[in-house]
C-alpha positions as CSV (number, residue, x, y, z in Angstrom):
1,M,4.1,4.7,-5.8
2,R,7.8,4.4,-4.9
3,T,7.9,3.8,-1.0
4,V,6.0,1.8,1.7
5,Q,5.5,5.0,3.3
6,E,3.1,6.2,0.2
7,L,1.5,3.1,0.0
8,G,0.8,3.6,3.7
9,R,-0.7,7.0,2.5
10,A,-2.6,5.7,-0.3
11,V,-4.4,3.2,2.4
12,A,-4.8,5.3,4.6
13,E,-6.9,8.0,2.2
14,R,-8.9,5.1,0.3
15,R,-10.2,4.1,3.9
16,H,-11.1,7.0,4.9
17,W,-12.9,7.8,1.6
18,L,-15.1,4.9,2.0
19,G,-15.7,6.0,5.6
20,L,-13.9,2.5,7.2
21,K,-12.6,2.7,10.4
22,Q,-9.3,1.3,11.1
23,G,-10.1,-1.0,13.9
24,L,-12.5,-2.7,11.1
25,V,-10.3,-2.8,8.4
26,A,-7.8,-4.9,10.9
27,T,-10.1,-6.8,12.1
28,E,-11.2,-8.3,8.7
29,A,-7.3,-8.3,7.3
30,G,-6.5,-10.2,10.3
31,I,-3.8,-7.8,11.7
32,S,-4.0,-5.7,14.9
33,Q,-5.1,-2.0,14.1
34,E,-1.6,-1.1,15.6
35,C,-0.1,-2.4,13.0
36,L,-2.7,-1.2,10.4
37,S,-1.9,2.1,12.2
38,R,1.9,2.2,12.1
39,F,1.6,1.1,8.0
40,E,-0.8,4.0,7.3
41,R,1.3,6.4,9.3
42,G,4.6,5.2,7.1
43,R,5.8,3.5,10.8
44,S,6.0,-0.3,9.8
45,E,8.7,-0.6,7.0
46,E,7.7,-4.5,6.6
47,L,4.0,-5.4,6.7
48,G,4.0,-8.8,4.6
49,S,2.3,-9.1,1.4
50,R,-0.7,-11.4,2.2
51,K,-1.2,-8.6,4.9
52,L,-0.8,-6.2,2.8
53,L,-3.5,-7.9,0.0
54,A,-5.8,-8.6,2.6
55,I,-6.4,-4.4,3.3
56,L,-5.9,-3.7,-0.4
57,K,-8.8,-6.2,-1.1
58,I,-11.7,-5.3,1.7
59,L,-10.3,-1.0,0.3
60,G,-11.6,-2.8,-2.8
61,L,-7.7,-2.0,-4.6
62,E,-5.4,-4.6,-6.4
63,L,-1.5,-3.8,-6.3
64,S,-0.4,-3.8,-10.0
65,L,3.3,-3.2,-11.4
66,Q,5.0,-1.4,-13.6
67,A,8.5,-2.0,-15.2
68,I,11.2,0.8,-14.5
69,S,14.5,0.8,-15.5
70,S,17.4,3.3,-13.9
71,D,20.0,5.3,-15.8
72,T,23.7,5.6,-13.7
73,L,22.5,8.4,-11.5
74,G,19.4,6.9,-9.9
75,N,16.9,8.9,-11.8
76,T,13.8,6.6,-12.7
77,T,12.0,6.5,-16.1
78,K,9.4,4.1,-17.3
79,V,9.5,1.3,-19.5
80,S,6.5,1.2,-21.9
81,G,5.3,-2.5,-22.4
82,D,3.3,-3.2,-25.3
83,E,0.0,-1.0,-25.2
């Protein structure tokens, strides 16, 4: 994922797959349903790391980081680590 919008869509897809209501997830995460709705629809540029991590935990997800490098044209290439 490269954008907040993609992350929001992934959260929405997982929530739907689990059959969880937006209001329940929002309440458990300590945010409003409207805040979660905006995030899932890509209408919220900033959610905050604590809120995001709370949502991911409720959905049984975790955040994973992967290093990338950029060339001068703006294209990105994955950098493999010690695998």
